[in-house]
C-alpha positions in Angstrom: 0.0 0.0 0.0 2.9 2.4 0.7 4.1 1.8 -2.9 0.7 2.9 -4.2 0.6 5.9 -2.0 4.1 6.8 -3.2 3.0 6.5 -6.8 0.0 8.7 -6.1 2.1 11.3 -4.4 4.7 11.2 -7.2 2.0 11.6 -9.8 0.4 14.4 -7.9 3.7 16.2 -7.9 4.4 15.5 -11.6 1.0 16.9 -12.8 1.9 20.2 -11.4 4.4 20.5 -14.3 2.3 21.8 -17.3 4.3 19.8 -19.9 3.8 16.6 -18.0 0.1 17.4 -17.3 -0.6 18.0 -21.0 1.0 14.6 -22.0 -0.7 12.8 -19.1 -4.1 14.2 -20.0 -3.6 13.4 -23.7 -2.8 9.8 -23.0 -5.4 9.4 -20.3 -8.1 10.3 -22.8 -6.9 7.6 -25.2 -6.8 5.1 -22.3 -10.3 5.9 -21.2 -11.7 5.6 -24.8 -9.9 2.2 -25.1 -11.3 1.1 -21.8 -14.8 2.0 -23.0 -14.3 0.1 -26.2 -13.1 -3.0 -24.3 -16.1 -2.9 -21.9 -18.5 -2.5 -24.9 -16.9 -5.3 -26.8 -17.1 -7.6 -23.8 -20.7 -6.6 -23.0 -21.8 -7.8 -26.4 -19.8 -11.0 -26.1 -17.3 -10.3 -28.8 -13.6 -11.2 -28.9 -11.1 -8.7 -30.2 -10.8 -10.9 -33.3 -14.5 -10.9 -33.9 -14.7 -7.1 -33.5 -11.8 -6.6 -35.8 -13.3 -8.9 -38.4 -16.6 -7.1 -38.2 -14.7 -3.8 -38.8 -12.4 -5.1 -41.5 -9.2 -4.3 -39.6 -6.5 -6.4 -38.0 -7.0 -7.7 -34.5 -3.8 -5.9 -33.4 -5.6 -2.6 -34.1 -8.3 -3.4 -31.7 -5.8 -4.4 -29.1 -3.9 -1.1 -29.5 -7.2 0.8 -29.3 -8.2 -0.9 -26.1 -4.8 -0.4 -24.5 -5.0 3.3 -25.3 -2.1 3.1 -27.7 -4.1 4.4 -30.6 -3.7 8.1 -30.2 -6.8 10.2 -30.9 -9.1 7.5 -32.3 -11.2 9.2 -35.0 -14.9 9.5 -34.8 -15.0 7.3 -37.9 -13.2 4.5 -36.0 -15.5 4.9 -33.0 -18.6 4.9 -35.3 -17.3 1.7 -36.9 -16.9 0.1 -33.4 -20.4 1.1 -32.5 -21.8 -0.3 -35.8 -19.9 -3.5 -35.4 -21.3 -4.0 -31.9 -24.9 -3.1 -32.8 -24.7 0.2 -31.0 -24.6 3.9 -32.0 -22.0 6.4 -31.1 -23.1 9.3 -28.9 -20.7 12.2 -28.3 -21.6 14.5 -25.4 -20.1 17.4 -23.5 -20.2 17.4 -19.7 
């Protein structure tokens, strides 16, 4: 638990630096989108391979998207995910 606290403290200090904060926020958005795609895919009972096949893209692309490694996924990509899973994409501001 001390290690986790140390990590949180370190991260809290690092986000005070505007350059670090900008990069962190950029990648955290990609990670959150990837997490949402993974949860959606699992909720409809699809594997990464099945989703990739339905979208006509390599399975590795789904893996990268879900891990947050696909920077700034396009709306087109997210619409294709939605369509392949029988859902529709909704973009909102909070």
